[in-house]
TORKOLGU-898667 format. One record per residue (C-alpha): residue number from 1; x, y, z. Coordinates in steps of 0.001 Angstrom, whole numbers. Layout:
! residues N
<pt><i>NUM</i><px>X</px><py>Y</py><pz>Z</pz></pt>
...
***
This chain:
! residues 363
<pt><i>1</i><px>27245</px><py>9156</py><pz>-8936</pz></pt>
<pt><i>2</i><px>30850</px><py>8950</py><pz>-10202</pz></pt>
<pt><i>3</i><px>33674</px><py>7644</py><pz>-8029</pz></pt>
<pt><i>4</i><px>35317</px><py>11075</py><pz>-8204</pz></pt>
<pt><i>5</i><px>32194</px><py>12816</py><pz>-6930</pz></pt>
<pt><i>6</i><px>31658</px><py>10255</py><pz>-4202</pz></pt>
<pt><i>7</i><px>35259</px><py>10636</py><pz>-3116</pz></pt>
<pt><i>8</i><px>34921</px><py>14424</py><pz>-3063</pz></pt>
<pt><i>9</i><px>31760</px><py>14141</py><pz>-1017</pz></pt>
<pt><i>10</i><px>33390</px><py>11765</py><pz>1467</pz></pt>
<pt><i>11</i><px>36372</px><py>14085</py><pz>1918</pz></pt>
<pt><i>12</i><px>34191</px><py>17124</py><pz>2475</pz></pt>
<pt><i>13</i><px>31773</px><py>15280</py><pz>4734</pz></pt>
<pt><i>14</i><px>34674</px><py>13951</py><pz>6804</pz></pt>
<pt><i>15</i><px>36061</px><py>17473</py><pz>7128</pz></pt>
<pt><i>16</i><px>32683</px><py>18751</py><pz>8219</pz></pt>
<pt><i>17</i><px>32321</px><py>16032</py><pz>10807</pz></pt>
<pt><i>18</i><px>35844</px><py>16615</py><pz>12053</pz></pt>
<pt><i>19</i><px>34970</px><py>20233</py><pz>12564</pz></pt>
<pt><i>20</i><px>31836</px><py>19181</py><pz>14384</pz></pt>
<pt><i>21</i><px>33881</px><py>17086</py><pz>16768</pz></pt>
<pt><i>22</i><px>35697</px><py>20209</py><pz>17896</pz></pt>
<pt><i>23</i><px>32464</px><py>22094</py><pz>18449</pz></pt>
<pt><i>24</i><px>30811</px><py>20037</py><pz>21159</pz></pt>
<pt><i>25</i><px>27733</px><py>22239</py><pz>21301</pz></pt>
<pt><i>26</i><px>26622</px><py>21393</py><pz>17751</pz></pt>
<pt><i>27</i><px>23174</px><py>19813</py><pz>17538</pz></pt>
<pt><i>28</i><px>22400</px><py>16743</py><pz>15457</pz></pt>
<pt><i>29</i><px>20606</px><py>18976</py><pz>12973</pz></pt>
<pt><i>30</i><px>23680</px><py>21179</py><pz>12600</pz></pt>
<pt><i>31</i><px>25788</px><py>18090</py><pz>11945</pz></pt>
<pt><i>32</i><px>23352</px><py>16928</py><pz>9257</pz></pt>
<pt><i>33</i><px>23233</px><py>20420</py><pz>7743</pz></pt>
<pt><i>34</i><px>27010</px><py>20415</py><pz>7351</pz></pt>
<pt><i>35</i><px>26917</px><py>16992</py><pz>5704</pz></pt>
<pt><i>36</i><px>24189</px><py>18166</py><pz>3328</pz></pt>
<pt><i>37</i><px>26032</px><py>21375</py><pz>2469</pz></pt>
<pt><i>38</i><px>29219</px><py>19412</py><pz>1794</pz></pt>
<pt><i>39</i><px>27344</px><py>17068</py><pz>-517</pz></pt>
<pt><i>40</i><px>25747</px><py>19939</py><pz>-2435</pz></pt>
<pt><i>41</i><px>29064</px><py>21736</py><pz>-2815</pz></pt>
<pt><i>42</i><px>30766</px><py>18606</py><pz>-4172</pz></pt>
<pt><i>43</i><px>28031</px><py>17183</py><pz>-6382</pz></pt>
<pt><i>44</i><px>25331</px><py>19707</py><pz>-7260</pz></pt>
<pt><i>45</i><px>26449</px><py>23295</py><pz>-6592</pz></pt>
<pt><i>46</i><px>23599</px><py>24682</py><pz>-8701</pz></pt>
<pt><i>47</i><px>20932</px><py>22907</py><pz>-6637</pz></pt>
<pt><i>48</i><px>18220</px><py>25065</py><pz>-5082</pz></pt>
<pt><i>49</i><px>18282</px><py>24732</py><pz>-1306</pz></pt>
<pt><i>50</i><px>15060</px><py>26127</py><pz>145</pz></pt>
<pt><i>51</i><px>14657</px><py>27788</py><pz>3519</pz></pt>
<pt><i>52</i><px>13259</px><py>24595</py><pz>5021</pz></pt>
<pt><i>53</i><px>16295</px><py>22610</py><pz>3909</pz></pt>
<pt><i>54</i><px>14500</px><py>20827</py><pz>1065</pz></pt>
<pt><i>55</i><px>16984</px><py>20841</py><pz>-1798</pz></pt>
<pt><i>56</i><px>15743</px><py>20685</py><pz>-5394</pz></pt>
<pt><i>57</i><px>18164</px><py>18972</py><pz>-7761</pz></pt>
<pt><i>58</i><px>15871</px><py>18962</py><pz>-10806</pz></pt>
<pt><i>59</i><px>12236</px><py>19863</py><pz>-11370</pz></pt>
<pt><i>60</i><px>9760</px><py>19395</py><pz>-14198</pz></pt>
<pt><i>61</i><px>6523</px><py>20578</py><pz>-12578</pz></pt>
<pt><i>62</i><px>4299</px><py>19136</py><pz>-15312</pz></pt>
<pt><i>63</i><px>1286</px><py>20746</py><pz>-16927</pz></pt>
<pt><i>64</i><px>-1641</px><py>18721</py><pz>-15570</pz></pt>
<pt><i>65</i><px>-3847</px><py>19430</py><pz>-12548</pz></pt>
<pt><i>66</i><px>-2172</px><py>20346</py><pz>-9271</pz></pt>
<pt><i>67</i><px>-3137</px><py>19180</py><pz>-5801</pz></pt>
<pt><i>68</i><px>-2690</px><py>22260</py><pz>-3615</pz></pt>
<pt><i>69</i><px>-5554</px><py>21578</py><pz>-1194</pz></pt>
<pt><i>70</i><px>-5184</px><py>19754</py><pz>2091</pz></pt>
<pt><i>71</i><px>-7765</px><py>17169</py><pz>1085</pz></pt>
<pt><i>72</i><px>-6329</px><py>16530</py><pz>-2356</pz></pt>
<pt><i>73</i><px>-4403</px><py>13392</py><pz>-3188</pz></pt>
<pt><i>74</i><px>-1788</px><py>12419</py><pz>-5709</pz></pt>
<pt><i>75</i><px>-512</px><py>9050</py><pz>-6888</pz></pt>
<pt><i>76</i><px>3260</px><py>8901</py><pz>-7187</pz></pt>
<pt><i>77</i><px>6002</px><py>6539</py><pz>-8247</pz></pt>
<pt><i>78</i><px>9333</px><py>7057</py><pz>-6532</pz></pt>
<pt><i>79</i><px>12875</px><py>5888</py><pz>-5873</pz></pt>
<pt><i>80</i><px>14832</px><py>6812</py><pz>-2764</pz></pt>
<pt><i>81</i><px>18608</px><py>6830</py><pz>-2336</pz></pt>
<pt><i>82</i><px>21049</px><py>7614</py><pz>415</pz></pt>
<pt><i>83</i><px>23713</px><py>10202</py><pz>-403</pz></pt>
<pt><i>84</i><px>26230</px><py>7652</py><pz>-1659</pz></pt>
<pt><i>85</i><px>23761</px><py>6651</py><pz>-4378</pz></pt>
<pt><i>86</i><px>22513</px><py>3363</py><pz>-2922</pz></pt>
<pt><i>87</i><px>18840</px><py>2768</py><pz>-3748</pz></pt>
<pt><i>88</i><px>16868</px><py>2212</py><pz>-556</pz></pt>
<pt><i>89</i><px>13370</px><py>1756</py><pz>-1997</pz></pt>
<pt><i>90</i><px>11519</px><py>1828</py><pz>-5285</pz></pt>
<pt><i>91</i><px>8023</px><py>1467</py><pz>-6715</pz></pt>
<pt><i>92</i><px>9544</px><py>353</py><pz>-10032</pz></pt>
<pt><i>93</i><px>9551</px><py>-3441</py><pz>-10417</pz></pt>
<pt><i>94</i><px>11931</px><py>-3226</py><pz>-13397</pz></pt>
<pt><i>95</i><px>14425</px><py>-1229</py><pz>-11353</pz></pt>
<pt><i>96</i><px>14081</px><py>-3709</py><pz>-8488</pz></pt>
<pt><i>97</i><px>14888</px><py>-6552</py><pz>-10871</pz></pt>
<pt><i>98</i><px>17950</px><py>-4698</py><pz>-12145</pz></pt>
<pt><i>99</i><px>19102</px><py>-4131</py><pz>-8570</pz></pt>
<pt><i>100</i><px>18480</px><py>-7753</py><pz>-7652</pz></pt>
<pt><i>101</i><px>16027</px><py>-6765</py><pz>-4916</pz></pt>
<pt><i>102</i><px>12782</px><py>-7758</py><pz>-6649</pz></pt>
<pt><i>103</i><px>10302</px><py>-9674</py><pz>-4491</pz></pt>
<pt><i>104</i><px>6997</px><py>-10844</py><pz>-6060</pz></pt>
<pt><i>105</i><px>5305</px><py>-10397</py><pz>-2697</pz></pt>
<pt><i>106</i><px>6068</px><py>-6664</py><pz>-2603</pz></pt>
<pt><i>107</i><px>3666</px><py>-4130</py><pz>-4072</pz></pt>
<pt><i>108</i><px>5405</px><py>-2011</py><pz>-6715</pz></pt>
<pt><i>109</i><px>2419</px><py>61</py><pz>-7738</pz></pt>
<pt><i>110</i><px>2011</px><py>3809</py><pz>-7168</pz></pt>
<pt><i>111</i><px>1370</px><py>5181</py><pz>-3682</pz></pt>
<pt><i>112</i><px>-1487</px><py>7555</py><pz>-2935</pz></pt>
<pt><i>113</i><px>-540</px><py>10480</py><pz>-733</pz></pt>
<pt><i>114</i><px>-3309</px><py>12606</py><pz>781</pz></pt>
<pt><i>115</i><px>-1903</px><py>16032</py><pz>1617</pz></pt>
<pt><i>116</i><px>-3795</px><py>16425</py><pz>4887</pz></pt>
<pt><i>117</i><px>-2676</px><py>13027</py><pz>6191</pz></pt>
<pt><i>118</i><px>379</px><py>12372</py><pz>8308</pz></pt>
<pt><i>119</i><px>2931</px><py>12494</py><pz>5502</pz></pt>
<pt><i>120</i><px>6183</px><py>14133</py><pz>6397</pz></pt>
<pt><i>121</i><px>6798</px><py>17848</py><pz>6011</pz></pt>
<pt><i>122</i><px>9381</px><py>17222</py><pz>3342</pz></pt>
<pt><i>123</i><px>7088</px><py>15064</py><pz>1207</pz></pt>
<pt><i>124</i><px>4234</px><py>17534</py><pz>1568</pz></pt>
<pt><i>125</i><px>6443</px><py>20426</py><pz>468</pz></pt>
<pt><i>126</i><px>7875</px><py>18395</py><pz>-2401</pz></pt>
<pt><i>127</i><px>4475</px><py>17199</py><pz>-3684</pz></pt>
<pt><i>128</i><px>3141</px><py>20741</py><pz>-3526</pz></pt>
<pt><i>129</i><px>5505</px><py>21621</py><pz>-6376</pz></pt>
<pt><i>130</i><px>4144</px><py>19019</py><pz>-8781</pz></pt>
<pt><i>131</i><px>1323</px><py>18968</py><pz>-11279</pz></pt>
<pt><i>132</i><px>7</px><py>15711</py><pz>-12694</pz></pt>
<pt><i>133</i><px>2708</px><py>14277</py><pz>-14940</pz></pt>
<pt><i>134</i><px>5512</px><py>16268</py><pz>-13316</pz></pt>
<pt><i>135</i><px>8718</px><py>14928</py><pz>-11804</pz></pt>
<pt><i>136</i><px>11251</px><py>16081</py><pz>-9264</pz></pt>
<pt><i>137</i><px>14546</px><py>14949</py><pz>-7796</pz></pt>
<pt><i>138</i><px>15231</px><py>16424</py><pz>-4382</pz></pt>
<pt><i>139</i><px>17050</px><py>15883</py><pz>-1117</pz></pt>
<pt><i>140</i><px>14871</px><py>15733</py><pz>1980</pz></pt>
<pt><i>141</i><px>16915</px><py>16312</py><pz>5151</pz></pt>
<pt><i>142</i><px>16077</px><py>14366</py><pz>8328</pz></pt>
<pt><i>143</i><px>14537</px><py>17332</py><pz>10155</pz></pt>
<pt><i>144</i><px>11750</px><py>17381</py><pz>7564</pz></pt>
<pt><i>145</i><px>10822</px><py>13758</py><pz>8341</pz></pt>
<pt><i>146</i><px>10725</px><py>13877</py><pz>12132</pz></pt>
<pt><i>147</i><px>7261</px><py>15299</py><pz>12770</pz></pt>
<pt><i>148</i><px>5078</px><py>12666</py><pz>11142</pz></pt>
<pt><i>149</i><px>5193</px><py>9576</py><pz>8995</pz></pt>
<pt><i>150</i><px>3179</px><py>8237</py><pz>6115</pz></pt>
<pt><i>151</i><px>797</px><py>5421</py><pz>6886</pz></pt>
<pt><i>152</i><px>2430</px><py>3384</py><pz>4157</pz></pt>
<pt><i>153</i><px>4850</px><py>703</py><pz>5280</pz></pt>
<pt><i>154</i><px>5944</px><py>81</py><pz>1722</pz></pt>
<pt><i>155</i><px>9209</px><py>2017</py><pz>1823</pz></pt>
<pt><i>156</i><px>11019</px><py>4990</py><pz>3257</pz></pt>
<pt><i>157</i><px>9278</px><py>7528</py><pz>1049</pz></pt>
<pt><i>158</i><px>7097</px><py>8833</py><pz>3845</pz></pt>
<pt><i>159</i><px>8917</px><py>7571</py><pz>6876</pz></pt>
<pt><i>160</i><px>11162</px><py>9222</py><pz>9409</pz></pt>
<pt><i>161</i><px>14830</px><py>9203</py><pz>8490</pz></pt>
<pt><i>162</i><px>17963</px><py>9974</py><pz>10477</pz></pt>
<pt><i>163</i><px>19931</px><py>11044</py><pz>7397</pz></pt>
<pt><i>164</i><px>19348</px><py>13122</py><pz>4278</pz></pt>
<pt><i>165</i><px>17774</px><py>11121</py><pz>1461</pz></pt>
<pt><i>166</i><px>17483</px><py>11685</py><pz>-2291</pz></pt>
<pt><i>167</i><px>13977</px><py>11282</py><pz>-3729</pz></pt>
<pt><i>168</i><px>13087</px><py>10787</py><pz>-7386</pz></pt>
<pt><i>169</i><px>9332</px><py>11355</py><pz>-7666</pz></pt>
<pt><i>170</i><px>7018</px><py>11051</py><pz>-10668</pz></pt>
<pt><i>171</i><px>3504</px><py>12439</py><pz>-10207</pz></pt>
<pt><i>172</i><px>566</px><py>10429</py><pz>-11485</pz></pt>
<pt><i>173</i><px>-3161</px><py>11068</py><pz>-11185</pz></pt>
<pt><i>174</i><px>-4227</px><py>14019</py><pz>-9035</pz></pt>
<pt><i>175</i><px>-7422</px><py>13420</py><pz>-7041</pz></pt>
<pt><i>176</i><px>-9582</px><py>16146</py><pz>-5525</pz></pt>
<pt><i>177</i><px>-12269</px><py>13802</py><pz>-4149</pz></pt>
<pt><i>178</i><px>-11122</px><py>10338</py><pz>-3033</pz></pt>
<pt><i>179</i><px>-14621</px><py>8935</py><pz>-2518</pz></pt>
<pt><i>180</i><px>-15817</px><py>10017</py><pz>-5964</pz></pt>
<pt><i>181</i><px>-12605</px><py>8757</py><pz>-7540</pz></pt>
<pt><i>182</i><px>-13059</px><py>5342</py><pz>-5940</pz></pt>
<pt><i>183</i><px>-16741</px><py>5108</py><pz>-6876</pz></pt>
<pt><i>184</i><px>-15911</px><py>5937</py><pz>-10499</pz></pt>
<pt><i>185</i><px>-12970</px><py>3495</py><pz>-10502</pz></pt>
<pt><i>186</i><px>-15092</px><py>633</py><pz>-9159</pz></pt>
<pt><i>187</i><px>-17826</px><py>1297</py><pz>-11698</pz></pt>
<pt><i>188</i><px>-15267</px><py>1259</py><pz>-14523</pz></pt>
<pt><i>189</i><px>-13734</px><py>-1947</py><pz>-13125</pz></pt>
<pt><i>190</i><px>-17151</px><py>-3622</py><pz>-13098</pz></pt>
<pt><i>191</i><px>-17832</px><py>-2677</py><pz>-16718</pz></pt>
<pt><i>192</i><px>-14378</px><py>-3750</py><pz>-17887</pz></pt>
<pt><i>193</i><px>-14085</px><py>-7159</py><pz>-16226</pz></pt>
<pt><i>194</i><px>-17634</px><py>-8503</py><pz>-15861</pz></pt>
<pt><i>195</i><px>-20324</px><py>-9285</py><pz>-18441</pz></pt>
<pt><i>196</i><px>-22944</px><py>-8398</py><pz>-17556</pz></pt>
<pt><i>197</i><px>-21453</px><py>-5743</py><pz>-15310</pz></pt>
<pt><i>198</i><px>-21942</px><py>-6070</py><pz>-11566</pz></pt>
<pt><i>199</i><px>-24037</px><py>-3333</py><pz>-9986</pz></pt>
<pt><i>200</i><px>-23321</px><py>-1990</py><pz>-6522</pz></pt>
<pt><i>201</i><px>-25878</px><py>-2974</py><pz>-3887</pz></pt>
<pt><i>202</i><px>-24444</px><py>-612</py><pz>-1269</pz></pt>
<pt><i>203</i><px>-22312</px><py>2486</py><pz>-1711</pz></pt>
<pt><i>204</i><px>-18929</px><py>1394</py><pz>-2959</pz></pt>
<pt><i>205</i><px>-19675</px><py>-2358</py><pz>-2553</pz></pt>
<pt><i>206</i><px>-20091</px><py>-4763</py><pz>-5473</pz></pt>
<pt><i>207</i><px>-20992</px><py>-8450</py><pz>-5132</pz></pt>
<pt><i>208</i><px>-21934</px><py>-11376</py><pz>-7343</pz></pt>
<pt><i>209</i><px>-22747</px><py>-14909</py><pz>-6173</pz></pt>
<pt><i>210</i><px>-21979</px><py>-17103</py><pz>-9186</pz></pt>
<pt><i>211</i><px>-23547</px><py>-20225</py><pz>-7654</pz></pt>
<pt><i>212</i><px>-26793</px><py>-18535</py><pz>-6636</pz></pt>
<pt><i>213</i><px>-27017</px><py>-15467</py><pz>-8881</pz></pt>
<pt><i>214</i><px>-30633</px><py>-14836</py><pz>-7887</pz></pt>
<pt><i>215</i><px>-29965</px><py>-15107</py><pz>-4165</pz></pt>
<pt><i>216</i><px>-29600</px><py>-17928</py><pz>-1665</pz></pt>
<pt><i>217</i><px>-32688</px><py>-20127</py><pz>-1244</pz></pt>
<pt><i>218</i><px>-34014</px><py>-19890</py><pz>2301</pz></pt>
<pt><i>219</i><px>-33481</px><py>-23602</py><pz>2907</pz></pt>
<pt><i>220</i><px>-29791</px><py>-23310</py><pz>2066</pz></pt>
<pt><i>221</i><px>-29014</px><py>-20302</py><pz>4256</pz></pt>
<pt><i>222</i><px>-26390</px><py>-20961</py><pz>6917</pz></pt>
<pt><i>223</i><px>-28016</px><py>-20236</py><pz>10261</pz></pt>
<pt><i>224</i><px>-26466</px><py>-17719</py><pz>12638</pz></pt>
<pt><i>225</i><px>-24090</px><py>-19388</py><pz>15086</pz></pt>
<pt><i>226</i><px>-22877</px><py>-21996</py><pz>12592</pz></pt>
<pt><i>227</i><px>-19385</px><py>-21924</py><pz>11178</pz></pt>
<pt><i>228</i><px>-18329</px><py>-22025</py><pz>7559</pz></pt>
<pt><i>229</i><px>-14914</px><py>-22528</py><pz>6026</pz></pt>
<pt><i>230</i><px>-13833</px><py>-19725</py><pz>3711</pz></pt>
<pt><i>231</i><px>-11256</px><py>-19898</py><pz>933</pz></pt>
<pt><i>232</i><px>-10245</px><py>-16592</py><pz>-579</pz></pt>
<pt><i>233</i><px>-7898</px><py>-14695</py><pz>-2851</pz></pt>
<pt><i>234</i><px>-7408</px><py>-11015</py><pz>-2013</pz></pt>
<pt><i>235</i><px>-6024</px><py>-8616</py><pz>-4573</pz></pt>
<pt><i>236</i><px>-5903</px><py>-4949</py><pz>-5515</pz></pt>
<pt><i>237</i><px>-7763</px><py>-3768</py><pz>-8586</pz></pt>
<pt><i>238</i><px>-4522</px><py>-3743</py><pz>-10581</pz></pt>
<pt><i>239</i><px>-4204</px><py>-7507</py><pz>-10037</pz></pt>
<pt><i>240</i><px>-1615</px><py>-7563</py><pz>-7242</pz></pt>
<pt><i>241</i><px>-2407</px><py>-10559</py><pz>-4993</pz></pt>
<pt><i>242</i><px>-1678</px><py>-9652</py><pz>-1385</pz></pt>
<pt><i>243</i><px>-3210</px><py>-12622</py><pz>417</pz></pt>
<pt><i>244</i><px>-4697</px><py>-16079</py><pz>-97</pz></pt>
<pt><i>245</i><px>-5206</px><py>-19242</py><pz>1919</pz></pt>
<pt><i>246</i><px>-5207</px><py>-21434</py><pz>-1202</pz></pt>
<pt><i>247</i><px>-1855</px><py>-23197</py><pz>-1468</pz></pt>
<pt><i>248</i><px>-1669</px><py>-23499</py><pz>-5272</pz></pt>
<pt><i>249</i><px>-2709</px><py>-19868</py><pz>-5726</pz></pt>
<pt><i>250</i><px>-9</px><py>-18724</py><pz>-3317</pz></pt>
<pt><i>251</i><px>2545</px><py>-20671</py><pz>-5333</pz></pt>
<pt><i>252</i><px>1213</px><py>-19299</py><pz>-8622</pz></pt>
<pt><i>253</i><px>1670</px><py>-15707</py><pz>-7468</pz></pt>
<pt><i>254</i><px>4953</px><py>-16524</py><pz>-5713</pz></pt>
<pt><i>255</i><px>3758</px><py>-15513</py><pz>-2259</pz></pt>
<pt><i>256</i><px>3848</px><py>-19037</py><pz>-818</pz></pt>
<pt><i>257</i><px>4961</px><py>-19284</py><pz>2803</pz></pt>
<pt><i>258</i><px>5831</px><py>-22766</py><pz>4079</pz></pt>
<pt><i>259</i><px>4964</px><py>-21720</py><pz>7637</pz></pt>
<pt><i>260</i><px>1279</px><py>-21206</py><pz>6696</pz></pt>
<pt><i>261</i><px>-1247</px><py>-24035</py><pz>7017</pz></pt>
<pt><i>262</i><px>-3322</px><py>-23035</py><pz>3968</pz></pt>
<pt><i>263</i><px>-6587</px><py>-24211</py><pz>5442</pz></pt>
<pt><i>264</i><px>-10040</px><py>-22646</py><pz>5122</pz></pt>
<pt><i>265</i><px>-10642</px><py>-19652</py><pz>7363</pz></pt>
<pt><i>266</i><px>-13278</px><py>-20544</py><pz>9950</pz></pt>
<pt><i>267</i><px>-15974</px><py>-17880</py><pz>10140</pz></pt>
<pt><i>268</i><px>-19011</px><py>-17898</py><pz>12408</pz></pt>
<pt><i>269</i><px>-22149</px><py>-16669</py><pz>10691</pz></pt>
<pt><i>270</i><px>-24024</px><py>-13907</py><pz>12478</pz></pt>
<pt><i>271</i><px>-27574</px><py>-12657</py><pz>12202</pz></pt>
<pt><i>272</i><px>-26178</px><py>-9761</py><pz>10180</pz></pt>
<pt><i>273</i><px>-22779</px><py>-9143</py><pz>8656</pz></pt>
<pt><i>274</i><px>-22090</px><py>-6444</py><pz>11275</pz></pt>
<pt><i>275</i><px>-21821</px><py>-8978</py><pz>14105</pz></pt>
<pt><i>276</i><px>-19710</px><py>-11618</py><pz>12329</pz></pt>
<pt><i>277</i><px>-16206</px><py>-12386</py><pz>13553</pz></pt>
<pt><i>278</i><px>-13594</px><py>-15006</py><pz>12798</pz></pt>
<pt><i>279</i><px>-13301</px><py>-18159</py><pz>14828</pz></pt>
<pt><i>280</i><px>-9641</px><py>-18548</py><pz>15720</pz></pt>
<pt><i>281</i><px>-7051</px><py>-16953</py><pz>13446</pz></pt>
<pt><i>282</i><px>-6491</px><py>-16589</py><pz>9739</pz></pt>
<pt><i>283</i><px>-4663</px><py>-19386</py><pz>7990</pz></pt>
<pt><i>284</i><px>-2270</px><py>-16851</py><pz>6528</pz></pt>
<pt><i>285</i><px>270</px><py>-14480</py><pz>8022</pz></pt>
<pt><i>286</i><px>-1317</px><py>-12114</py><pz>10520</pz></pt>
<pt><i>287</i><px>568</px><py>-9264</py><pz>8892</pz></pt>
<pt><i>288</i><px>-1352</px><py>-9728</py><pz>5656</pz></pt>
<pt><i>289</i><px>-4563</px><py>-11408</py><pz>6795</pz></pt>
<pt><i>290</i><px>-8078</px><py>-10175</py><pz>6138</pz></pt>
<pt><i>291</i><px>-8617</px><py>-9273</py><pz>9778</pz></pt>
<pt><i>292</i><px>-8577</px><py>-5496</py><pz>10227</pz></pt>
<pt><i>293</i><px>-8348</px><py>-5467</py><pz>14003</pz></pt>
<pt><i>294</i><px>-6331</px><py>-8581</py><pz>14684</pz></pt>
<pt><i>295</i><px>-7337</px><py>-12216</py><pz>14185</pz></pt>
<pt><i>296</i><px>-10742</px><py>-11719</py><pz>15788</pz></pt>
<pt><i>297</i><px>-12307</px><py>-9371</py><pz>13251</pz></pt>
<pt><i>298</i><px>-13037</px><py>-9181</py><pz>9548</pz></pt>
<pt><i>299</i><px>-13102</px><py>-6236</py><pz>7176</pz></pt>
<pt><i>300</i><px>-16617</px><py>-5147</py><pz>6286</pz></pt>
<pt><i>301</i><px>-16516</px><py>-5673</py><pz>2520</pz></pt>
<pt><i>302</i><px>-15302</px><py>-9261</py><pz>2918</pz></pt>
<pt><i>303</i><px>-17677</px><py>-10386</py><pz>5663</pz></pt>
<pt><i>304</i><px>-20638</px><py>-8811</py><pz>3929</pz></pt>
<pt><i>305</i><px>-19984</px><py>-11108</py><pz>973</pz></pt>
<pt><i>306</i><px>-19616</px><py>-14215</py><pz>3162</pz></pt>
<pt><i>307</i><px>-22954</px><py>-13453</py><pz>4817</pz></pt>
<pt><i>308</i><px>-24571</px><py>-13626</py><pz>1362</pz></pt>
<pt><i>309</i><px>-23191</px><py>-17121</py><pz>665</pz></pt>
<pt><i>310</i><px>-23800</px><py>-20739</py><pz>1617</pz></pt>
<pt><i>311</i><px>-21918</px><py>-24040</py><pz>1286</pz></pt>
<pt><i>312</i><px>-20056</px><py>-24571</py><pz>-2051</pz></pt>
<pt><i>313</i><px>-20853</px><py>-21038</py><pz>-3212</pz></pt>
<pt><i>314</i><px>-18321</px><py>-19056</py><pz>-5226</pz></pt>
<pt><i>315</i><px>-18534</px><py>-15275</py><pz>-5351</pz></pt>
<pt><i>316</i><px>-16596</px><py>-12133</py><pz>-6126</pz></pt>
<pt><i>317</i><px>-16737</px><py>-8845</py><pz>-4283</pz></pt>
<pt><i>318</i><px>-14870</px><py>-5586</py><pz>-4772</pz></pt>
<pt><i>319</i><px>-15239</px><py>-2416</py><pz>-2793</pz></pt>
<pt><i>320</i><px>-13876</px><py>970</py><pz>-1783</pz></pt>
<pt><i>321</i><px>-11128</px><py>1368</py><pz>780</pz></pt>
<pt><i>322</i><px>-13532</px><py>2454</py><pz>3527</pz></pt>
<pt><i>323</i><px>-14910</px><py>-1101</py><pz>3562</pz></pt>
<pt><i>324</i><px>-11406</px><py>-2532</py><pz>3679</pz></pt>
<pt><i>325</i><px>-8256</px><py>-1239</py><pz>5360</pz></pt>
<pt><i>326</i><px>-9089</px><py>2434</py><pz>4932</pz></pt>
<pt><i>327</i><px>-6585</px><py>5256</py><pz>4996</pz></pt>
<pt><i>328</i><px>-3934</px><py>3265</py><pz>6844</pz></pt>
<pt><i>329</i><px>-3736</px><py>94</py><pz>4781</pz></pt>
<pt><i>330</i><px>-2039</px><py>-2966</py><pz>6181</pz></pt>
<pt><i>331</i><px>1522</px><py>-3474</py><pz>5036</pz></pt>
<pt><i>332</i><px>4682</px><py>-5000</py><pz>6443</pz></pt>
<pt><i>333</i><px>7992</px><py>-4614</py><pz>4613</pz></pt>
<pt><i>334</i><px>6193</px><py>-3700</py><pz>1403</pz></pt>
<pt><i>335</i><px>3800</px><py>-6657</py><pz>1488</pz></pt>
<pt><i>336</i><px>66</px><py>-6313</py><pz>2002</pz></pt>
<pt><i>337</i><px>-2458</px><py>-3565</py><pz>1342</pz></pt>
<pt><i>338</i><px>-1386</px><py>60</py><pz>781</pz></pt>
<pt><i>339</i><px>-3356</px><py>3003</py><pz>2131</pz></pt>
<pt><i>340</i><px>-6661</px><py>3933</py><pz>432</pz></pt>
<pt><i>341</i><px>-6633</px><py>655</py><pz>-1529</pz></pt>
<pt><i>342</i><px>-9768</px><py>-626</py><pz>-3250</pz></pt>
<pt><i>343</i><px>-9932</px><py>-4405</py><pz>-2866</pz></pt>
<pt><i>344</i><px>-11249</px><py>-7457</py><pz>-4676</pz></pt>
<pt><i>345</i><px>-11865</px><py>-10858</py><pz>-3095</pz></pt>
<pt><i>346</i><px>-12723</px><py>-14105</py><pz>-4848</pz></pt>
<pt><i>347</i><px>-14429</px><py>-16230</py><pz>-2188</pz></pt>
<pt><i>348</i><px>-15493</px><py>-19871</py><pz>-1820</pz></pt>
<pt><i>349</i><px>-17568</px><py>-21040</py><pz>1172</pz></pt>
<pt><i>350</i><px>-17126</px><py>-24592</py><pz>2447</pz></pt>
<pt><i>351</i><px>-18827</px><py>-26870</py><pz>4961</pz></pt>
<pt><i>352</i><px>-16650</px><py>-27023</py><pz>8121</pz></pt>
<pt><i>353</i><px>-15869</px><py>-30697</py><pz>7450</pz></pt>
<pt><i>354</i><px>-14827</px><py>-29969</py><pz>3849</pz></pt>
<pt><i>355</i><px>-11160</px><py>-28999</py><pz>4047</pz></pt>
<pt><i>356</i><px>-10135</px><py>-29518</py><pz>418</pz></pt>
<pt><i>357</i><px>-10264</px><py>-26831</py><pz>-2220</pz></pt>
<pt><i>358</i><px>-12554</px><py>-26283</py><pz>-4055</pz></pt>
<pt><i>359</i><px>-15415</px><py>-27114</py><pz>-1667</pz></pt>
<pt><i>360</i><px>-17909</px><py>-29821</py><pz>-2718</pz></pt>
<pt><i>361</i><px>-19899</px><py>-30733</py><pz>408</pz></pt>
<pt><i>362</i><px>-23251</px><py>-28973</py><pz>592</pz></pt>
<pt><i>363</i><px>-24457</px><py>-30268</py><pz>3948</pz></pt>
***
């Protein structure tokens, strides 16, 4: 935005607010409407302001599939700005580097929005105008963000706002069946990265024990009630590492936190994976840890793998979001697991007395 346009907007907005001060019965929405109208008049008089208040600045709807149904989903990349042009959030790592806001711990990949989830009215209306491959720049006023928020904590794109915000949105893959999409994606991932490919042994769950590829010998099985130490690296299928309790790995991926102990996670083996819980808390930040219900529980896909391991074993598991953090994800300030994320864990199991990585003590 040019200095001239910004100055014009400020003058008009100030005039609007001054008028508001004289009309004591104006609501907050009326104040924001005047600010929005002043901005449009000064900077984009040809913009299309819809009845709801959503204002389209530019639109290329695209020619791919559209996601009109309530159960359909769409991956998007986006940037958000306040009305003076300051970027508030982005899914573009290159843009973040240019702005000087890049953080290697933040996830810059696309976000999946499911249209029947609790995304805001403004985002739902905006996404309804896009086909796969389309793009739109629009202003979403605050009254279209006040009746629900996205489950994503990554940025402001789906969150409640007290001011009008500019959204630049690029539509990616349109999904009409999330479960089928994830099953197909996991199968493709297995074929691409593993030779021979790993087959699923439960719906949406893939596992390979590299130390005991034919299964754990009965004599080596860790009995229920005994603890094991677990080292792990958690990542999304695109390679983004969101969590690890291995110090050197954390440094490699630039997510090292000096306040973490980086010790093996103590897990008590159960008779089945369904009744296994952590002993104590994760060695990593609770905001990004593998526990899905606090420090006393483990996500299903992860604990199912641990149950199939014994001392000094190394394994890999990857699975659909329903066996991980589900539709809500687990993010804080852009770090962690986004909603509907398929996960991969590389796992090493250690004897409780073996606290150095990689584990070497069998008994």
